[in-house]
C-alpha positions as CSV (number, residue, x, y, z in Angstrom):
1,M,8.6,3.5,8.7
2,D,11.9,4.1,10.3
3,R,12.4,4.0,14.1
4,V,12.7,7.8,14.4
5,S,9.4,8.3,12.7
6,A,7.8,5.6,14.7
7,H,9.2,7.1,17.9
8,L,7.8,10.5,17.0
9,D,4.4,9.0,16.2
10,V,4.2,7.2,19.6
11,V,5.2,10.3,21.5
12,A,2.7,12.4,19.5
13,A,-0.1,9.9,20.3
14,A,0.8,9.9,24.0
15,L,0.8,13.7,24.1
16,A,-2.6,13.8,22.3
17,R,-4.0,11.4,24.9
18,A,-2.7,13.6,27.7
19,E,-4.2,16.7,26.1
20,A,-7.6,14.9,25.7
21,L,-7.5,13.8,29.3
22,A,-6.7,17.3,30.6
23,A,-9.4,18.8,28.4
24,G,-11.9,16.2,29.5
25,D,-12.6,15.6,25.7
26,A,-14.4,12.3,25.6
27,V,-14.8,12.3,21.8
28,R,-11.1,12.9,21.2
29,L,-10.0,10.4,23.8
30,T,-12.3,7.8,22.3
31,E,-10.8,8.5,18.8
32,L,-7.3,8.0,20.2
33,L,-7.9,4.7,21.9
34,H,-8.2,1.4,20.1
35,A,-11.7,-0.2,20.1
36,D,-10.3,-3.1,22.2
37,Y,-8.5,-0.8,24.7
38,R,-8.3,-2.2,28.2
39,W,-7.0,-0.5,31.3
40,M,-6.3,-1.6,34.9
41,S,-6.0,1.2,37.5
42,H,-3.6,1.3,40.4
43,R,-6.5,0.0,42.5
44,S,-7.1,-3.0,40.1
45,D,-10.2,-1.5,38.7
46,R,-10.7,-2.8,35.1
47,F,-12.0,-0.7,32.3
48,D,-12.8,-1.2,28.6
49,R,-12.5,1.8,26.3
50,A,-16.0,3.2,27.1
51,G,-15.5,2.7,30.8
52,Y,-12.1,4.3,30.8
53,V,-13.3,7.3,28.8
54,E,-16.3,7.8,31.2
55,A,-14.1,7.4,34.3
56,N,-11.7,10.0,33.0
57,T,-14.0,12.6,31.4
58,G,-17.3,12.1,33.2
59,G,-16.4,14.1,36.3
60,R,-15.4,11.2,38.5
61,T,-11.7,12.0,37.9
62,I,-10.5,15.4,36.9
63,W,-7.3,15.8,35.0
64,R,-5.4,19.1,35.2
65,R,-2.5,17.9,33.1
66,Q,-0.4,14.9,32.5
67,D,3.4,15.3,32.4
68,L,5.1,12.6,30.4
69,G,8.5,13.6,31.6
70,E,11.4,12.0,29.8
71,R,10.1,10.0,26.9
72,S,11.6,6.9,25.4
73,V,10.2,4.1,23.2
74,A,11.5,0.6,23.7
75,W,12.1,-1.7,20.7
76,S,12.1,-5.4,20.7
């Protein structure tokens, strides 16, 4: 896969995640996240995939939208 295609795939995945968050779609969000997904919040709360999905779709946090702004993909 070339870098342009990879870049488009990464951006598409990020946009799909943002849409799932805004829709409160737990099933779609779970599908998009790796089984070993881990997240640390700005308050240092730690989540595995199930915990992250619950925290973001179970009514505790309500997403209206997520604006990704200018997007770039870094290559190493």
